[in-house]
C-alpha positions, 0 to 999 in steps of 0.5 A: 215537374214539367217546369223542372224538366223544361229548365233542365232541357234548356240548359246546355250540356256544359252547364249540366256537367258543371252542375253535376260536378258542383253537386258531387263536390258538395256531397264529398264535402258533406261526407268528409265533415260527417266522417270528421265528426264521427271520427273525433269520438270526443263528447262534451264534458260538464264542469265536474267531468273537467275537474276529474279530467284535470285531477287525473292529468295532474296525478299522472304527471306527478307520478311520472315526475316522482319516478324520474326524480327518483332516477335522477337521485341515483345519479345525484353526485354526477349531476352535482359535480359534472353538470352543476359545478363543472361550468363554474370550475371551467370558468376559473380555478380560483372560484370557490363554492361555499355552503353557508347554512347547515342544510345547504347541501341537502337543499342543493341536492334536492333542487338539482334532483327536482330540476333535472326531473322536471327537464327530463319529464318535460315532454310528458308533462306537455303531453298531459297538458295537451291531452287536457285541452284536446277535447276543445279543439277541432279535428284538424287542430287535433291532427297536429298534436304530435307535431306541437308536442315535439316542437314545444319539447325540442324548442325547450331543450334547445333553449336549455342547451343554449343556456348551458353551453353558451350563455353560462360559460360566457357569463361565468368567465366574465364574473370570474375575471372581473374586478381586482385580484385582491378580492377572492370570489367565494360564491354561496352555493345557494346563490349559484344554484339560483343563478344556474336554474334561473338562466336555463329556465329563461333561455328555455322559455325564450326559445318557445317564441316560435310556439307562442307565435303559432298560438297567437297566429292561430287565434288571429292575434298575430300576422306576419305583416305585423311582425315584418313591420316591427322587425327593426324595432324587435331587432333593436329590442333584442340587441338591448336585451342581449346587452342587459343579460350579457355581463360582458361589454364585448360586442361579439359576446353580445351578438352570440346571445342576440343572433339566436334570438333574432333567428327565432324572431325570423322563424316566428315570422315564417310560422305566423305566415304559414298559419295565416295562410292555412286560416285564410284557406279554411275561411275561403273554403265553401261551407256545406250545411248538411240537411 
């Protein structure tokens, strides 16, 4: 006891003040971590409980999807005539859709209803997926739940809009004008629906590139330095991809497709840099062990 008193007396007032500040900071950090652990309110689940949680999320997602599909069925004629067929009719007056099988139109309407219901219920489906993986995340990662769900949904909708308003008109106009006028363009309705859905889903997934960059950066597999180093390679690859998916040989048309993908790549670099800075800050923060 006397030794501790003598050592404390031997310290200067500045040293004592610094020690007091360090102790106060350590107490604040310990209390903050304790509050985070208490505020999470999420207990670990065993394998059976995980299966029950997964079943519950799937049931809720299925119910919402069915309800939204039922609402879309009420407007099925509008969806088919004004949404599905309109881009094809606007591309050319001579293009004709043909039904080649007895059940073709029934299949057409069912596909349109399901695809429309999936797009409209996409945010809720993402929310259910995120709620399933939520217990395995840390408190600071759980705080970004709303932002991530909104970001995924907005990126997907932006991709769908890009595919519908930009990619589809360009492609369909090229297909309608290509070739000899001696051959009529009579398109099977099933082939057109497959092309329509495939194109929109592809652009919707491509626009999720920033979110993929966020996840890979969060787990430490992607860095902005890596993306900047391979920027030229990525731009060349995206230009080649735009030339492949764009039927037209016009360079302007190809740039219309390539520029948004390049901008998404640049946005992904910024997101990766932000996430890596946050990771570095957390890694360098002093860790306090509660006694």
